[in-house]
C-alpha positions as CSV (number, residue, x, y, z in Angstrom):
1,M,-100.3,22.8,-58.6
2,K,-98.2,20.7,-61.0
3,K,-97.1,23.9,-62.7
4,S,-96.0,25.5,-59.5
5,T,-94.0,22.4,-58.5
6,A,-92.2,22.2,-61.8
7,S,-91.4,25.8,-61.6
8,R,-89.7,25.3,-58.3
9,V,-87.8,22.3,-59.4
10,G,-86.5,23.9,-62.6
11,S,-85.5,27.2,-61.0
12,K,-81.8,28.0,-60.5
13,R,-82.6,30.3,-57.7
14,D,-80.8,29.6,-54.4
15,P,-83.5,28.8,-51.9
16,R,-81.4,30.5,-49.2
17,S,-81.8,33.8,-50.9
18,D,-85.4,33.9,-49.6
19,R,-83.8,34.6,-46.2
20,K,-83.6,38.3,-46.7
21,H,-81.2,40.5,-44.7
22,G,-83.5,43.4,-44.9
23,K,-83.3,46.4,-47.2
24,G,-80.0,48.2,-46.8
25,S,-78.9,45.9,-43.9
26,T,-75.5,44.2,-44.0
27,A,-76.2,42.0,-40.9
28,G,-75.2,38.4,-41.5
29,F,-72.6,39.1,-44.2
30,S,-68.9,38.7,-43.8
31,V,-66.2,40.1,-46.0
32,R,-63.0,38.6,-47.2
33,E,-60.4,39.8,-49.7
34,L,-60.0,38.3,-53.1
35,G,-56.8,36.2,-53.3
36,S,-55.5,32.7,-54.0
37,T,-57.4,31.1,-51.1
38,T,-60.7,32.8,-52.1
39,W,-60.3,32.3,-55.8
40,P,-62.3,29.0,-56.0
41,D,-65.3,30.8,-54.4
42,F,-65.0,33.7,-56.7
43,E,-64.6,31.4,-59.7
44,R,-67.8,29.6,-58.8
45,V,-70.0,32.6,-58.5
46,V,-68.6,34.1,-61.8
47,E,-69.3,30.8,-63.6
48,K,-72.9,30.9,-62.2
49,H,-73.4,34.2,-63.9
50,N,-71.7,33.2,-67.2
51,G,-68.6,35.3,-66.7
52,V,-70.6,38.4,-65.5
53,W,-71.1,41.4,-67.7
54,G,-71.0,39.4,-70.9
55,G,-67.9,37.4,-70.0
56,C,-65.9,40.2,-68.5
57,W,-64.7,38.2,-65.5
58,C,-64.2,41.7,-63.9
59,V,-61.1,42.5,-66.0
60,A,-62.3,45.5,-68.0
61,F,-60.6,48.0,-65.8
62,H,-57.4,46.0,-65.7
63,L,-56.9,46.5,-69.4
64,K,-55.9,49.5,-71.4
65,R,-57.7,50.0,-74.7
66,S,-54.5,48.8,-76.5
67,E,-54.6,45.5,-74.6
68,E,-58.3,44.6,-75.0
69,K,-58.0,42.7,-78.3
70,Q,-55.0,40.7,-77.0
71,W,-57.1,39.2,-74.2
72,T,-60.4,38.7,-76.0
73,G,-61.8,35.3,-75.0
74,K,-59.1,34.9,-72.3
75,H,-60.6,37.0,-69.5
76,R,-60.8,34.1,-67.0
77,A,-57.2,33.1,-67.4
78,L,-56.1,36.8,-67.1
79,K,-58.2,37.3,-63.9
80,E,-56.8,34.2,-62.3
81,K,-53.2,35.2,-63.2
82,L,-53.7,38.6,-61.7
83,V,-55.3,37.3,-58.5
84,R,-52.6,34.7,-57.9
85,A,-49.9,37.4,-58.4
86,N,-51.7,39.7,-55.9
87,Q,-52.4,42.2,-58.7
88,S,-56.2,42.2,-58.5
89,H,-58.2,43.2,-55.4
90,A,-61.8,43.0,-54.3
91,A,-63.8,42.9,-51.2
92,L,-65.9,39.7,-51.4
93,V,-69.2,39.5,-49.5
94,Y,-70.1,36.1,-48.1
95,D,-73.4,34.8,-47.0
96,G,-72.3,31.7,-45.2
97,A,-69.9,29.8,-47.4
98,D,-70.9,31.5,-50.7
99,I,-69.9,34.8,-52.3
100,V,-73.0,36.9,-53.0
101,G,-71.2,39.9,-54.4
102,W,-68.0,42.0,-54.4
103,C,-66.5,45.5,-54.9
104,Q,-63.4,45.7,-57.0
105,F,-60.7,48.2,-56.0
106,G,-57.0,48.8,-56.5
107,P,-54.4,51.4,-57.2
108,P,-54.5,53.1,-60.7
109,V,-51.5,51.1,-61.9
110,E,-53.5,47.9,-61.4
111,L,-56.7,49.4,-62.9
112,P,-55.6,51.7,-65.7
113,G,-58.7,51.2,-67.9
114,R,-61.2,54.0,-68.5
115,M,-59.1,56.8,-66.9
116,S,-60.2,59.6,-69.3
117,G,-62.5,61.2,-66.7
118,Y,-59.5,62.5,-64.7
119,G,-58.3,64.6,-67.6
120,K,-61.8,66.1,-68.1
121,L,-62.0,67.1,-64.4
122,H,-58.3,68.1,-64.0
123,E,-58.0,66.0,-60.9
124,A,-54.9,64.3,-59.6
125,L,-54.9,60.5,-59.6
126,P,-56.1,58.9,-56.4
127,D,-54.2,56.3,-54.4
128,W,-57.1,53.8,-55.0
129,R,-59.9,53.3,-57.4
130,I,-63.2,51.6,-56.7
131,T,-64.2,50.6,-60.2
132,C,-67.2,48.2,-60.1
133,F,-69.6,46.1,-58.1
134,F,-71.3,42.8,-58.8
135,V,-74.2,41.3,-56.8
136,D,-75.5,37.7,-57.3
137,R,-78.9,37.8,-59.0
138,D,-80.4,35.9,-56.1
139,H,-79.3,38.5,-53.5
140,R,-80.1,41.9,-55.0
141,R,-81.7,44.5,-52.7
142,E,-80.2,42.9,-49.6
143,G,-77.4,45.4,-48.9
144,V,-74.7,43.4,-50.6
145,A,-73.2,46.4,-52.5
146,K,-73.1,48.5,-49.3
147,A,-71.4,45.6,-47.4
148,S,-68.8,45.3,-50.2
149,L,-68.0,49.0,-50.3
150,E,-67.7,49.1,-46.5
151,G,-65.4,46.1,-46.7
152,A,-63.3,47.6,-49.4
153,L,-62.8,50.8,-47.4
154,R,-61.7,48.7,-44.3
155,I,-59.2,46.7,-46.4
156,I,-57.8,49.9,-48.0
157,A,-57.5,51.4,-44.5
158,A,-55.5,48.3,-43.4
159,K,-53.2,48.8,-46.4
160,G,-52.4,52.3,-45.4
161,G,-55.4,54.3,-46.6
162,G,-55.2,57.3,-48.9
163,T,-57.5,59.0,-51.4
164,V,-60.2,56.7,-52.9
165,D,-62.3,57.4,-55.9
166,G,-65.5,55.8,-57.1
167,Y,-67.7,56.3,-60.2
168,P,-71.3,55.8,-59.1
169,I,-74.6,56.5,-60.9
170,D,-77.0,59.1,-59.8
171,T,-80.3,57.3,-59.9
172,R,-82.5,60.0,-58.5
173,G,-85.7,60.3,-60.6
174,K,-84.4,57.7,-63.1
175,P,-85.5,54.1,-63.4
176,Y,-82.5,51.7,-63.3
177,S,-82.4,48.0,-63.2
178,S,-80.3,46.7,-60.3
179,S,-78.5,44.5,-62.7
180,F,-77.0,47.5,-64.5
181,L,-75.7,49.4,-61.4
182,W,-72.2,48.2,-61.8
183,G,-70.8,51.5,-60.6
184,G,-72.9,51.6,-57.4
185,T,-75.2,54.5,-56.6
186,E,-74.3,58.1,-55.8
187,A,-76.5,57.9,-52.6
188,M,-74.6,54.9,-51.3
189,F,-71.2,56.6,-51.8
190,A,-72.4,59.8,-50.2
191,K,-73.7,58.0,-47.1
192,L,-70.2,56.6,-46.7
193,G,-68.5,60.0,-46.8
194,F,-67.6,60.4,-50.5
195,R,-67.8,63.9,-52.0
196,P,-68.5,64.6,-55.6
197,L,-65.6,65.8,-57.8
198,G,-67.8,66.3,-60.9
199,A,-69.9,64.6,-63.5
200,I,-68.3,62.4,-66.1
201,G,-71.4,61.6,-68.1
202,T,-75.2,62.2,-68.1
203,S,-75.7,60.2,-64.9
204,K,-72.2,59.1,-63.7
205,W,-70.2,61.0,-61.1
206,M,-66.6,60.8,-59.9
207,M,-66.6,60.9,-56.1
208,R,-63.7,60.9,-53.6
209,K,-63.0,60.1,-50.0
210,V,-59.8,60.2,-47.9
211,V,-59.4,57.1,-45.9
212,S,-57.0,57.1,-42.9
213,N,-54.8,54.2,-42.1
214,R,-56.8,53.4,-39.0
215,T,-60.5,53.7,-39.8
216,S,-62.7,53.7,-42.9
């Protein structure tokens, strides 16, 4: 009994995460756009996860290869600078007052990193890119990624719509830890109307959807 009590006291797990939303369900979540007013909430959840993805602070796609060394160790400052200048976008998923995940998106000029796949597939650049997802470790398998993708598409529609590309992973028949699915899954994108443009790796796809300026 003492061991169990100590385990609970020492855990960093948010007790509210035991209130599951149900697999695949987005009920109970709300979505807000990353910006100056939501930056403190974003900052808090990134700090909780030690900068996410090894200290990335979700800037990898903001940087060209030639710029990466310049910003080594300064990702937090760069992210805040971009957010406050309205040059970094994300759909933030809230569970109550706390962010539990997000989907980063933006036009190619804002997210120029890792663009080589277009050349391989001979595709025109999209109007928008959906580059990556993050889900709080206490809220995985609750539908957070889906809620963030749906939210990103709604925000994109409100900004005028256009072609939207994503880079999900095909997980069929392959074991993947949810902590490594930063590109989302092919099945999730397909369910929301994305069509495959082609493979850009052994398990990664480039997928595209046209979003109108009225609906997602």
